[in-house]
N, C-alpha and C positions, 0 to 999 in steps of 0.2 A: 504494500500500500504506500502511496506517495502523499506527502503532506506539504502544504504551502502555508506560510505565515504572512498574513497581511500586516505590514508595518503601519501602525496607526499614525496618522498625521493630526489626529484630534488633540487639541491642546486647550482644554476648557479654562485653564488658569494661566493667563498671559504672564503672571509674575514668575513663572518657571523660567522663562527666557528662551530665546531661540537656540542658543548654544546647547543648553541642557536638553531641550526638546529633540534636537537632532542627535545628540549623544544617546538619548534613550532609544531612538529608532535604530541607530547603529548597533547598540548593545543587544537589542532584540534580534537583529540579523545574525550577529555572531553566535548568540545563544541558540538560535534556530539551526545553524550549521552543526553545532555541538550535539544537538538532539537528532541529527541526521535528517532534517527536513530536506525535501527536494528543492524547494525554492522559497524565496521571500518576494513579496509584491510591494511596490512603492506607488502611491497615488500621485496625481498632479492637481494642485489647487493654487489659485491666485487670489489675492486680495481678501481672503476669508481668514479672519483672525483665528478661528477655531480649527481650521483645516489648513495647516501650514506645510506646503511642499511645492514650491514653484519650479523646482528643477529635478525631476526624478532621474534623469540621466547622470547628473553630477552625483547624486546620492548613490546610484548604482555603481559608479566608478569607485567611490569611497568604500562602499561595502566590499567590492572586489579586492581592494588592497588589504582587507582584514580577514578575508575568507579564502578558501581554496577550492571548494567543491560545489557549493550551493549555487543554483541558478538564480538569476536576479531578473524579476519581471517588473516592467512598468505597468501599472494598473490604475489608470491608463494614461498615456500621453494623449492630450486633447488636440487632435490634429488641426481642427479649424483655427486654433490659436497660433499656429506656427506657419512659417513660410517653408514649404517643403524643400526648396532649393538650398537653404542653409540647414534646416533640420536634418536632412539626409546625411550631411557631413558630420553633424553632432552624433547621430545614431551610429554611423560607421566608426567614429572615434571611440564611442562607448563600447562598441562591439570589440574593438581591438584592446582597449584598456581593461575590459572584464574578461579578456582571454576567451571570448566566444561563449561566455555564460549568460549573455543578455538575451532575454525573451522580450520582444517589443510588444507590449500590450497597448492597443490604440482604441480610441473611441471618439465620439462627437461632442462630449461634454454633458454634464448632468445638471448644472445649476444655471438657470437663466440669468440670475443676478450677476454672477461671475462673468458670464459670456458677454452680457450687455455692457458691463463696465470696461471690458477690453475691446469693445467695438465690433463684436461679432454676434448679432442677434441670434438667439436660439432657433428661431424659425428658419434660418438659412443654414443651420449647422449640419443637417442631414446631407444636403446636396454638396456642401463644401467638404464635408468629411469624405464622401464617396470619391470626389475628384482628388482630394488630397492623398487618399490612400493609393489610388492608381499612380499618381505622380511619384509618391514616395517609393513604391515598389519598383517602378521603372528606374528611378535614380539609383537605388541600391543594387540593382541587378544588371543594368545596362550602361553602356557608355554612349556619349553623344546623343543624349536625350533632348528632344525638343517637344514643345507642348503648345496646343492651341485649344484651350477649353474655356469654360465660363469664368473660372477663377484664376487660372494660370495660363499665361501666354509667354513663351520664351523660346529663344533660338537654342541650338544644340549646346548642351553642357555635360560635363562629366564631373561628378562629385569626387572630391579627394578629402581624406584618404579613402581607399576602397575598403569595404568591410572584409574581415577574415572569414566570417561565416557565410556559407553559400547554400541557401539563402539565410539571412537572419530570420529566426523563427518569429512569426507575427501572430499575436492573439487579438482577436477583434471582439470588443465588447458590443453586444447588440442591444440597441435601445431605439424604439421608434418615437 
C-alpha cells in the first residue's frame, strides 16, 4: 500500500510566523520519508493568510535537499496563474533539482477570491487551464514550440533547461 502526506499550508495563527510555518511543513516531509510514505503533496495558494504557499516548486526543491526517496507532488500548481513559457522552465529546473522525484500536480484553481485578486476571473479558468496544460506539455516534451491559441500566441521557443524526466509525471486535479 502506498501513502501520501498532504503538507498543510493552513496557518490559523499568523503569530507563528512564516519561517516556522515553512519549517513545520519541511519537518512533516522529512518525517513522512522516515515513515516510508511514497510521496508528500504541496499546495499552491496566494494572498490567503491562512493558506500560505505561493511557491510549491521552491518548496519541492527544498524538500528534495533533505530527503532521498520520497516523491514530491505539487497539489496543485494553479496553471491559469502562470505564464507557461516561463513556468515550463521552472518545472524543468525543479525536475532536475529533485532528481526526477517531482510529480507535477496541476489544476485550474479553487478559490474565486484568490483568482480574482490576481486578475484571472474564475469563470475563465477552465478554458485557460485547458490551453495552459496543452502548452505546458508541449514545452516540456518538444523543442521549437510555437502556439496560436486564445490565451497564448508565440513564435517557436525551446525551454531551457530541459527536464530529466521523460515525461515529467503530471497529475490533473479535476474540478468543473
